C-alpha positions as CSV (number, residue, x, y, z in Angstrom):
1,M,5.3,1.9,-20.7
2,R,2.8,-1.1,-22.0
3,Y,1.6,-3.9,-20.4
4,R,3.6,-5.7,-22.4
5,E,6.8,-4.4,-20.9
6,F,5.6,-4.2,-17.7
7,W,5.1,-8.3,-17.8
8,D,8.2,-8.5,-19.7
9,L,10.2,-6.9,-16.7
10,V,8.9,-9.1,-14.3
11,D,9.7,-12.1,-16.0
12,D,13.2,-10.7,-16.7
13,V,14.0,-8.7,-13.5
14,L,12.0,-10.9,-10.8
15,G,11.5,-14.0,-12.5
16,S,9.0,-15.1,-13.9
17,A,7.0,-17.8,-11.3
18,Q,8.5,-15.3,-8.5
19,G,7.9,-12.6,-9.9
20,R,4.5,-13.3,-10.9
21,G,3.2,-14.5,-7.5
22,L,4.7,-10.9,-6.2
23,V,2.5,-9.8,-8.4
24,R,-0.4,-11.8,-7.5
25,E,0.2,-11.4,-3.7
26,L,2.7,-8.5,-2.7
27,V,0.5,-6.0,-0.5
28,I,1.6,-2.6,-0.9
29,G,0.9,0.3,0.6
30,E,2.1,3.0,-2.5
31,L,-0.9,1.0,-4.2
32,G,-3.2,1.8,-1.4
33,N,-3.0,-1.5,0.1
34,R,-3.5,-3.8,-3.1
35,T,-1.3,-5.7,-4.8
36,A,0.2,-5.1,-8.2
37,Q,-2.2,-7.4,-10.2
38,Q,-5.5,-5.5,-8.2
39,A,-3.7,-1.8,-9.5
40,L,-3.4,-3.0,-13.1
41,D,-6.8,-4.0,-13.3
42,D,-8.3,-0.7,-11.6
43,G,-6.7,1.0,-14.5
44,D,-3.2,1.9,-12.7
45,E,-0.7,2.5,-15.2
46,P,2.1,0.2,-15.9
47,R,4.7,2.2,-14.7
48,T,3.5,3.4,-11.5
49,V,2.7,-0.3,-10.6
50,W,6.3,-0.9,-11.6
51,H,7.2,1.7,-9.7
52,A,5.8,1.0,-6.6
53,L,6.6,-2.6,-7.3
54,C,10.2,-2.3,-7.4
55,D,10.6,0.1,-4.3
56,A,8.9,-2.5,-2.2
57,L,10.9,-4.8,-3.0
58,G,13.9,-2.5,-2.8
59,V,15.0,-3.5,-6.4
60,P,18.0,-0.4,-6.9
61,D,17.2,1.7,-10.1
62,A,20.1,0.5,-11.7
63,A,18.8,-3.2,-12.0
64,R,15.2,-2.2,-12.7
65,W,15.2,-2.2,-16.1
66,G,16.2,-5.5,-16.8
67,T,19.4,-7.1,-19.3
68,D,18.0,-5.4,-22.7
69,P,21.1,-2.9,-22.9
70,H,18.0,-0.9,-25.2
71,R,15.3,-0.8,-23.2
72,A,15.6,3.1,-21.9
73,A,14.1,3.2,-17.7
74,P,10.6,5.1,-18.1
75,P,10.9,8.0,-15.9
76,R,8.3,8.0,-12.6
77,R,5.6,10.4,-13.2
C-alpha cells in the first residue's frame, strides 16, 4: 500500500474531516501508543498503520477497503 492509497482509504472509509482528525489524534496501542500520523512519520508501512487504525476503530474487514470495487485488500504482514 502506498501513502496515497492510505489517505484515499481514510477519506473513503472514515470521511475526510473525521478520518484525518483520527489519524492525527487517536493514540493506538498497537502502534506503540502513537497516533497513525506519528507512525507514518516514523516510517511505519501504511498498510500496517491502516490495519491498526481499523482495528482500533472496530472497522469490519468487509468495510476496510472503501467503495471502489476494483481496490484489492492488501493482506496483513
